[in-house]
Jmol script that loads the backbone (N, CA, C; Angstrom):
load data "model"
ATOM      1  N   MET A   1     -25.841 -17.666  60.475  1.00  0.00           N
ATOM      2  CA  MET A   1     -25.953 -17.212  62.064  1.00  0.00           C
ATOM      3  C   MET A   1     -24.384 -17.137  62.127  1.00  0.00           C
ATOM      4  N   ILE A   2     -24.394 -15.515  62.340  1.00  0.00           N
ATOM      5  CA  ILE A   2     -22.620 -15.602  62.800  1.00  0.00           C
ATOM      6  C   ILE A   2     -22.841 -15.331  64.257  1.00  0.00           C
ATOM      7  N   THR A   3     -21.748 -15.154  65.097  1.00  0.00           N
ATOM      8  CA  THR A   3     -22.024 -14.832  66.643  1.00  0.00           C
ATOM      9  C   THR A   3     -20.929 -14.509  67.347  1.00  0.00           C
ATOM     10  N   ASP A   4     -21.052 -13.704  68.350  1.00  0.00           N
ATOM     11  CA  ASP A   4     -19.412 -13.706  69.136  1.00  0.00           C
ATOM     12  C   ASP A   4     -19.670 -14.900  70.217  1.00  0.00           C
ATOM     13  N   GLY A   5     -20.721 -15.350  70.216  1.00  0.00           N
ATOM     14  CA  GLY A   5     -21.659 -16.916  70.874  1.00  0.00           C
ATOM     15  C   GLY A   5     -22.460 -15.805  72.090  1.00  0.00           C
ATOM     16  N   GLU A   6     -22.400 -14.497  72.045  1.00  0.00           N
ATOM     17  CA  GLU A   6     -23.277 -14.125  73.103  1.00  0.00           C
ATOM     18  C   GLU A   6     -23.944 -13.228  72.560  1.00  0.00           C
ATOM     19  N   PRO A   7     -24.676 -13.669  72.100  1.00  0.00           N
ATOM     20  CA  PRO A   7     -25.812 -12.899  71.161  1.00  0.00           C
ATOM     21  C   PRO A   7     -26.286 -11.779  72.430  1.00  0.00           C
ATOM     22  N   ASP A   8     -27.277 -10.569  71.766  1.00  0.00           N
ATOM     23  CA  ASP A   8     -27.331  -9.584  72.669  1.00  0.00           C
ATOM     24  C   ASP A   8     -29.002 -10.416  73.059  1.00  0.00           C
ATOM     25  N   ASN A   9     -29.534 -10.971  72.555  1.00  0.00           N
ATOM     26  CA  ASN A   9     -31.295 -11.560  72.735  1.00  0.00           C
ATOM     27  C   ASN A   9     -30.738 -12.571  72.356  1.00  0.00           C
ATOM     28  N   GLU A  10     -30.593 -13.577  73.424  1.00  0.00           N
ATOM     29  CA  GLU A  10     -30.441 -15.131  73.114  1.00  0.00           C
ATOM     30  C   GLU A  10     -31.683 -15.751  72.676  1.00  0.00           C
ATOM     31  N   SER A  11     -32.835 -15.168  73.256  1.00  0.00           N
ATOM     32  CA  SER A  11     -34.043 -15.891  72.467  1.00  0.00           C
ATOM     33  C   SER A  11     -34.320 -15.688  71.149  1.00  0.00           C
ATOM     34  N   VAL A  12     -33.816 -14.775  70.808  1.00  0.00           N
ATOM     35  CA  VAL A  12     -34.296 -14.408  69.349  1.00  0.00           C
ATOM     36  C   VAL A  12     -33.491 -14.748  68.284  1.00  0.00           C
ATOM     37  N   ALA A  13     -32.320 -15.279  68.945  1.00  0.00           N
ATOM     38  CA  ALA A  13     -31.157 -15.744  68.267  1.00  0.00           C
ATOM     39  C   ALA A  13     -31.784 -17.249  67.805  1.00  0.00           C
ATOM     40  N   LYS A  14     -31.960 -17.826  68.810  1.00  0.00           N
ATOM     41  CA  LYS A  14     -32.780 -19.028  68.820  1.00  0.00           C
ATOM     42  C   LYS A  14     -34.077 -19.207  68.022  1.00  0.00           C
ATOM     43  N   VAL A  15     -34.803 -18.060  68.030  1.00  0.00           N
ATOM     44  CA  VAL A  15     -35.700 -18.628  66.891  1.00  0.00           C
ATOM     45  C   VAL A  15     -35.571 -18.509  66.072  1.00  0.00           C
ATOM     46  N   ALA A  16     -34.407 -17.994  65.368  1.00  0.00           N
ATOM     47  CA  ALA A  16     -33.848 -17.575  64.373  1.00  0.00           C
ATOM     48  C   ALA A  16     -33.411 -18.879  63.681  1.00  0.00           C
ATOM     49  N   TYR A  17     -32.473 -19.326  64.406  1.00  0.00           N
ATOM     50  CA  TYR A  17     -31.787 -20.653  64.635  1.00  0.00           C
ATOM     51  C   TYR A  17     -33.041 -21.931  64.124  1.00  0.00           C
ATOM     52  N   ASP A  18     -33.832 -21.923  65.000  1.00  0.00           N
ATOM     53  CA  ASP A  18     -34.984 -22.744  65.119  1.00  0.00           C
ATOM     54  C   ASP A  18     -35.855 -23.112  63.262  1.00  0.00           C
ATOM     55  N   THR A  19     -36.313 -21.600  63.542  1.00  0.00           N
ATOM     56  CA  THR A  19     -37.063 -21.298  62.376  1.00  0.00           C
ATOM     57  C   THR A  19     -36.093 -21.814  60.916  1.00  0.00           C
ATOM     58  N   ALA A  20     -34.490 -21.269  60.906  1.00  0.00           N
ATOM     59  CA  ALA A  20     -34.030 -21.722  59.578  1.00  0.00           C
ATOM     60  C   ALA A  20     -33.919 -23.509  59.526  1.00  0.00           C
ATOM     61  N   LYS A  21     -33.828 -24.176  60.504  1.00  0.00           N
ATOM     62  CA  LYS A  21     -33.867 -25.586  60.598  1.00  0.00           C
ATOM     63  C   LYS A  21     -34.933 -25.912  60.468  1.00  0.00           C
ATOM     64  N   SER A  22     -36.184 -25.256  60.762  1.00  0.00           N
ATOM     65  CA  SER A  22     -37.452 -25.990  60.147  1.00  0.00           C
ATOM     66  C   SER A  22     -37.773 -26.122  59.190  1.00  0.00           C
ATOM     67  N   GLN A  23     -37.256 -25.365  58.303  1.00  0.00           N
ATOM     68  CA  GLN A  23     -37.673 -24.759  56.896  1.00  0.00           C
ATOM     69  C   GLN A  23     -35.802 -25.262  55.995  1.00  0.00           C
ATOM     70  N   GLY A  24     -35.615 -26.356  56.245  1.00  0.00           N
ATOM     71  CA  GLY A  24     -34.312 -27.248  56.004  1.00  0.00           C
ATOM     72  C   GLY A  24     -33.237 -26.622  55.531  1.00  0.00           C
ATOM     73  N   ILE A  25     -33.321 -25.156  56.243  1.00  0.00           N
ATOM     74  CA  ILE A  25     -31.895 -24.961  55.815  1.00  0.00           C
ATOM     75  C   ILE A  25     -30.753 -25.498  57.293  1.00  0.00           C
ATOM     76  N   GLU A  26     -29.594 -25.545  56.190  1.00  0.00           N
ATOM     77  CA  GLU A  26     -28.487 -26.020  57.517  1.00  0.00           C
ATOM     78  C   GLU A  26     -28.049 -24.843  57.813  1.00  0.00           C
ATOM     79  N   VAL A  27     -27.731 -25.166  59.026  1.00  0.00           N
ATOM     80  CA  VAL A  27     -27.153 -23.255  59.651  1.00  0.00           C
ATOM     81  C   VAL A  27     -25.695 -24.471  60.095  1.00  0.00           C
ATOM     82  N   ILE A  28     -24.762 -23.200  59.573  1.00  0.00           N
ATOM     83  CA  ILE A  28     -23.239 -23.007  60.107  1.00  0.00           C
ATOM     84  C   ILE A  28     -23.127 -21.827  60.988  1.00  0.00           C
ATOM     85  N   THR A  29     -22.794 -22.199  62.166  1.00  0.00           N
ATOM     86  CA  THR A  29     -22.288 -21.316  63.133  1.00  0.00           C
ATOM     87  C   THR A  29     -20.920 -20.760  63.207  1.00  0.00           C
ATOM     88  N   ILE A  30     -20.559 -19.290  62.886  1.00  0.00           N
ATOM     89  CA  ILE A  30     -19.208 -18.832  63.260  1.00  0.00           C
ATOM     90  C   ILE A  30     -19.157 -18.311  63.776  1.00  0.00           C
ATOM     91  N   ILE A  31     -18.110 -18.863  65.284  1.00  0.00           N
ATOM     92  CA  ILE A  31     -17.780 -17.895  66.225  1.00  0.00           C
ATOM     93  C   ILE A  31     -16.406 -17.484  66.133  1.00  0.00           C
ATOM     94  N   PHE A  32     -16.719 -15.535  66.299  1.00  0.00           N
ATOM     95  CA  PHE A  32     -15.392 -15.127  66.977  1.00  0.00           C
ATOM     96  C   PHE A  32     -14.789 -15.168  68.262  1.00  0.00           C
ATOM     97  N   LYS A  33     -13.630 -15.584  68.439  1.00  0.00           N
ATOM     98  CA  LYS A  33     -13.179 -15.452  69.968  1.00  0.00           C
ATOM     99  C   LYS A  33     -11.816 -15.246  69.864  1.00  0.00           C
ATOM    100  N   HIS A  34     -11.261 -14.536  71.289  1.00  0.00           N
ATOM    101  CA  HIS A  34     -10.178 -14.489  71.079  1.00  0.00           C
ATOM    102  C   HIS A  34      -9.122 -15.470  72.135  1.00  0.00           C
ATOM    103  N   PRO A  35      -8.440 -15.938  71.909  1.00  0.00           N
ATOM    104  CA  PRO A  35      -7.708 -17.370  72.406  1.00  0.00           C
ATOM    105  C   PRO A  35      -7.561 -17.428  73.722  1.00  0.00           C
ATOM    106  N   SER A  36      -7.625 -16.144  74.196  1.00  0.00           N
ATOM    107  CA  SER A  36      -7.815 -16.391  75.422  1.00  0.00           C
ATOM    108  C   SER A  36      -8.763 -16.950  76.078  1.00  0.00           C
ATOM    109  N   ILE A  37      -9.897 -16.849  75.622  1.00  0.00           N
ATOM    110  CA  ILE A  37     -11.057 -17.235  76.095  1.00  0.00           C
ATOM    111  C   ILE A  37     -11.449 -19.199  75.984  1.00  0.00           C
ATOM    112  N   LEU A  38     -11.693 -19.669  76.800  1.00  0.00           N
ATOM    113  CA  LEU A  38     -11.358 -21.961  77.317  1.00  0.00           C
ATOM    114  C   LEU A  38     -11.947 -21.950  76.097  1.00  0.00           C
ATOM    115  N   GLN A  39     -11.208 -22.842  75.410  1.00  0.00           N
ATOM    116  CA  GLN A  39     -12.005 -23.575  74.476  1.00  0.00           C
ATOM    117  C   GLN A  39     -13.232 -24.191  74.785  1.00  0.00           C
ATOM    118  N   GLN A  40     -13.402 -24.808  75.717  1.00  0.00           N
ATOM    119  CA  GLN A  40     -14.479 -25.877  76.357  1.00  0.00           C
ATOM    120  C   GLN A  40     -15.967 -24.591  76.248  1.00  0.00           C
ATOM    121  N   VAL A  41     -15.622 -23.268  76.638  1.00  0.00           N
ATOM    122  CA  VAL A  41     -16.568 -22.647  76.307  1.00  0.00           C
ATOM    123  C   VAL A  41     -17.240 -21.862  75.462  1.00  0.00           C
ATOM    124  N   ILE A  42     -15.619 -22.038  74.268  1.00  0.00           N
ATOM    125  CA  ILE A  42     -16.307 -21.258  73.140  1.00  0.00           C
ATOM    126  C   ILE A  42     -17.139 -22.947  72.888  1.00  0.00           C
ATOM    127  N   GLU A  43     -17.029 -23.611  72.751  1.00  0.00           N
ATOM    128  CA  GLU A  43     -17.772 -24.839  72.354  1.00  0.00           C
ATOM    129  C   GLU A  43     -18.637 -24.914  72.529  1.00  0.00           C
ATOM    130  N   TYR A  44     -19.017 -25.368  74.255  1.00  0.00           N
ATOM    131  CA  TYR A  44     -20.153 -25.057  74.676  1.00  0.00           C
ATOM    132  C   TYR A  44     -21.202 -24.130  74.252  1.00  0.00           C
ATOM    133  N   LYS A  45     -20.843 -22.757  73.813  1.00  0.00           N
ATOM    134  CA  LYS A  45     -21.496 -21.964  73.342  1.00  0.00           C
ATOM    135  C   LYS A  45     -22.231 -22.116  71.749  1.00  0.00           C
ATOM    136  N   ALA A  46     -21.290 -22.626  71.015  1.00  0.00           N
ATOM    137  CA  ALA A  46     -21.241 -23.044  70.061  1.00  0.00           C
ATOM    138  C   ALA A  46     -22.526 -24.056  69.728  1.00  0.00           C
ATOM    139  N   THR A  47     -22.623 -25.273  70.492  1.00  0.00           N
ATOM    140  CA  THR A  47     -23.890 -26.190  70.260  1.00  0.00           C
ATOM    141  C   THR A  47     -25.531 -25.684  71.164  1.00  0.00           C
ATOM    142  N   ILE A  48     -25.108 -24.238  71.442  1.00  0.00           N
ATOM    143  CA  ILE A  48     -26.502 -23.754  72.135  1.00  0.00           C
ATOM    144  C   ILE A  48     -27.535 -23.523  70.135  1.00  0.00           C
ATOM    145  N   TYR A  49     -26.766 -23.169  69.294  1.00  0.00           N
ATOM    146  CA  TYR A  49     -27.172 -23.117  67.996  1.00  0.00           C
ATOM    147  C   TYR A  49     -27.335 -23.981  66.754  1.00  0.00           C
ATOM    148  N   SER A  50     -26.238 -24.521  66.841  1.00  0.00           N
ATOM    149  CA  SER A  50     -25.666 -25.573  65.508  1.00  0.00           C
ATOM    150  C   SER A  50     -24.725 -26.775  66.244  1.00  0.00           C
ATOM    151  N   SER A  51     -24.944 -28.086  65.352  1.00  0.00           N
ATOM    152  CA  SER A  51     -23.350 -28.663  65.982  1.00  0.00           C
ATOM    153  C   SER A  51     -22.248 -28.935  64.261  1.00  0.00           C
ATOM    154  N   ASN A  52     -22.627 -27.416  63.191  1.00  0.00           N
ATOM    155  CA  ASN A  52     -22.187 -27.580  62.163  1.00  0.00           C
ATOM    156  C   ASN A  52     -21.636 -26.071  62.745  1.00  0.00           C
ATOM    157  N   ASN A  53     -20.373 -25.994  63.646  1.00  0.00           N
ATOM    158  CA  ASN A  53     -19.176 -24.851  63.900  1.00  0.00           C
ATOM    159  C   ASN A  53     -18.057 -24.444  62.924  1.00  0.00           C
ATOM    160  N   ILE A  54     -17.897 -23.441  63.084  1.00  0.00           N
ATOM    161  CA  ILE A  54     -16.526 -22.663  62.710  1.00  0.00           C
ATOM    162  C   ILE A  54     -16.347 -21.897  63.877  1.00  0.00           C
ATOM    163  N   ILE A  55     -15.055 -21.989  64.906  1.00  0.00           N
ATOM    164  CA  ILE A  55     -14.406 -21.354  65.737  1.00  0.00           C
ATOM    165  C   ILE A  55     -13.345 -20.760  65.028  1.00  0.00           C
ATOM    166  N   ILE A  56     -13.576 -19.512  65.228  1.00  0.00           N
ATOM    167  CA  ILE A  56     -11.992 -18.959  64.730  1.00  0.00           C
ATOM    168  C   ILE A  56     -11.190 -17.889  65.712  1.00  0.00           C
ATOM    169  N   THR A  57     -10.513 -18.304  65.805  1.00  0.00           N
ATOM    170  CA  THR A  57      -9.574 -17.063  67.267  1.00  0.00           C
ATOM    171  C   THR A  57      -8.319 -16.665  66.806  1.00  0.00           C
ATOM    172  N   ASP A  58      -8.046 -17.058  65.589  1.00  0.00           N
ATOM    173  CA  ASP A  58      -6.886 -16.148  65.127  1.00  0.00           C
ATOM    174  C   ASP A  58      -7.434 -15.700  63.485  1.00  0.00           C
ATOM    175  N   PHE A  59      -7.661 -13.939  63.313  1.00  0.00           N
ATOM    176  CA  PHE A  59      -7.965 -13.657  62.816  1.00  0.00           C
ATOM    177  C   PHE A  59      -7.126 -13.423  61.105  1.00  0.00           C
ATOM    178  N   THR A  60      -5.981 -13.680  61.680  1.00  0.00           N
ATOM    179  CA  THR A  60      -5.471 -13.972  60.385  1.00  0.00           C
ATOM    180  C   THR A  60      -5.756 -15.052  59.533  1.00  0.00           C
ATOM    181  N   GLN A  61      -6.717 -15.720  60.146  1.00  0.00           N
ATOM    182  CA  GLN A  61      -7.048 -17.217  59.623  1.00  0.00           C
ATOM    183  C   GLN A  61      -8.482 -17.177  58.937  1.00  0.00           C
ATOM    184  N   ILE A  62      -8.749 -16.334  58.779  1.00  0.00           N
ATOM    185  CA  ILE A  62     -10.273 -16.649  58.478  1.00  0.00           C
ATOM    186  C   ILE A  62     -10.358 -16.905  57.516  1.00  0.00           C
ATOM    187  N   GLU A  63     -10.255 -16.819  56.467  1.00  0.00           N
ATOM    188  CA  GLU A  63     -10.540 -17.460  54.883  1.00  0.00           C
ATOM    189  C   GLU A  63     -10.083 -18.749  55.194  1.00  0.00           C
ATOM    190  N   GLU A  64      -8.711 -19.037  55.148  1.00  0.00           N
ATOM    191  CA  GLU A  64      -8.530 -20.132  55.597  1.00  0.00           C
ATOM    192  C   GLU A  64      -9.165 -21.264  56.095  1.00  0.00           C
ATOM    193  N   THR A  65      -9.829 -21.116  57.251  1.00  0.00           N
ATOM    194  CA  THR A  65     -10.240 -21.426  58.312  1.00  0.00           C
ATOM    195  C   THR A  65     -11.790 -22.330  57.498  1.00  0.00           C
ATOM    196  N   ILE A  66     -12.602 -21.102  57.375  1.00  0.00           N
ATOM    197  CA  ILE A  66     -13.958 -20.896  56.250  1.00  0.00           C
ATOM    198  C   ILE A  66     -13.743 -21.826  54.859  1.00  0.00           C
ATOM    199  N   ILE A  67     -12.829 -21.360  54.466  1.00  0.00           N
ATOM    200  CA  ILE A  67     -12.428 -22.873  53.162  1.00  0.00           C
ATOM    201  C   ILE A  67     -12.532 -23.782  53.083  1.00  0.00           C
ATOM    202  N   ASN A  68     -10.930 -24.750  54.680  1.00  0.00           N
ATOM    203  CA  ASN A  68     -11.178 -25.757  55.020  1.00  0.00           C
ATOM    204  C   ASN A  68     -12.350 -26.452  55.740  1.00  0.00           C
ATOM    205  N   TYR A  69     -13.466 -25.429  56.464  1.00  0.00           N
ATOM    206  CA  TYR A  69     -14.478 -26.154  56.759  1.00  0.00           C
ATOM    207  C   TYR A  69     -15.160 -26.538  55.536  1.00  0.00           C
ATOM    208  N   CYS A  70     -15.551 -25.765  54.928  1.00  0.00           N
ATOM    209  CA  CYS A  70     -16.346 -25.662  53.638  1.00  0.00           C
ATOM    210  C   CYS A  70     -15.792 -27.309  53.100  1.00  0.00           C
ATOM    211  N   GLU A  71     -14.726 -27.247  52.631  1.00  0.00           N
ATOM    212  CA  GLU A  71     -14.277 -28.563  51.866  1.00  0.00           C
ATOM    213  C   GLU A  71     -14.502 -29.647  52.573  1.00  0.00           C
ATOM    214  N   LYS A  72     -14.301 -29.882  53.951  1.00  0.00           N
ATOM    215  CA  LYS A  72     -14.872 -30.769  54.374  1.00  0.00           C
ATOM    216  C   LYS A  72     -16.174 -31.002  54.629  1.00  0.00           C
ATOM    217  N   TYR A  73     -17.178 -30.178  54.904  1.00  0.00           N
ATOM    218  CA  TYR A  73     -18.616 -30.335  54.747  1.00  0.00           C
ATOM    219  C   TYR A  73     -18.933 -30.909  53.522  1.00  0.00           C
ATOM    220  N   ILE A  74     -18.707 -30.247  52.344  1.00  0.00           N
ATOM    221  CA  ILE A  74     -18.830 -30.949  51.086  1.00  0.00           C
ATOM    222  C   ILE A  74     -18.513 -32.279  50.853  1.00  0.00           C
ATOM    223  N   ASN A  75     -17.086 -32.699  50.753  1.00  0.00           N
ATOM    224  CA  ASN A  75     -16.854 -33.941  51.192  1.00  0.00           C
ATOM    225  C   ASN A  75     -17.319 -34.948  52.034  1.00  0.00           C
ATOM    226  N   ASN A  76     -18.198 -34.525  53.332  1.00  0.00           N
ATOM    227  CA  ASN A  76     -18.926 -35.263  53.856  1.00  0.00           C
ATOM    228  C   ASN A  76     -20.150 -35.659  53.827  1.00  0.00           C
ATOM    229  N   ALA A  77     -20.869 -34.386  52.799  1.00  0.00           N
ATOM    230  CA  ALA A  77     -22.252 -34.645  51.953  1.00  0.00           C
ATOM    231  C   ALA A  77     -22.135 -35.652  51.058  1.00  0.00           C
ATOM    232  N   LEU A  78     -20.799 -35.679  50.252  1.00  0.00           N
ATOM    233  CA  LEU A  78     -20.703 -36.452  49.099  1.00  0.00           C
ATOM    234  C   LEU A  78     -20.975 -37.846  49.297  1.00  0.00           C
ATOM    235  N   ASP A  79     -20.223 -38.085  50.575  1.00  0.00           N
ATOM    236  CA  ASP A  79     -19.681 -39.387  51.078  1.00  0.00           C
ATOM    237  C   ASP A  79     -20.904 -40.280  51.025  1.00  0.00           C
TER     238      ASP A  79
END
end "model"
wireframe off; spacefill off
backbone 0.3
color backbone group
């Protein structure tokens, strides 16, 4: 699920999330937000859908941020 944290239809997004989770699919939410948005607002929005979140505020760091998150996620799964 990729979101800006403000889906056009929040109930549809929530159903998609719940359906994926119920089928055993691990959902990782990637949120793109401008750094002027308060971090606490971003974090709150992220928790609506998933506890596995990647929050990107610097678009030049997209690749590095996602790769680092995946590395940590895989390492945690192997522990």
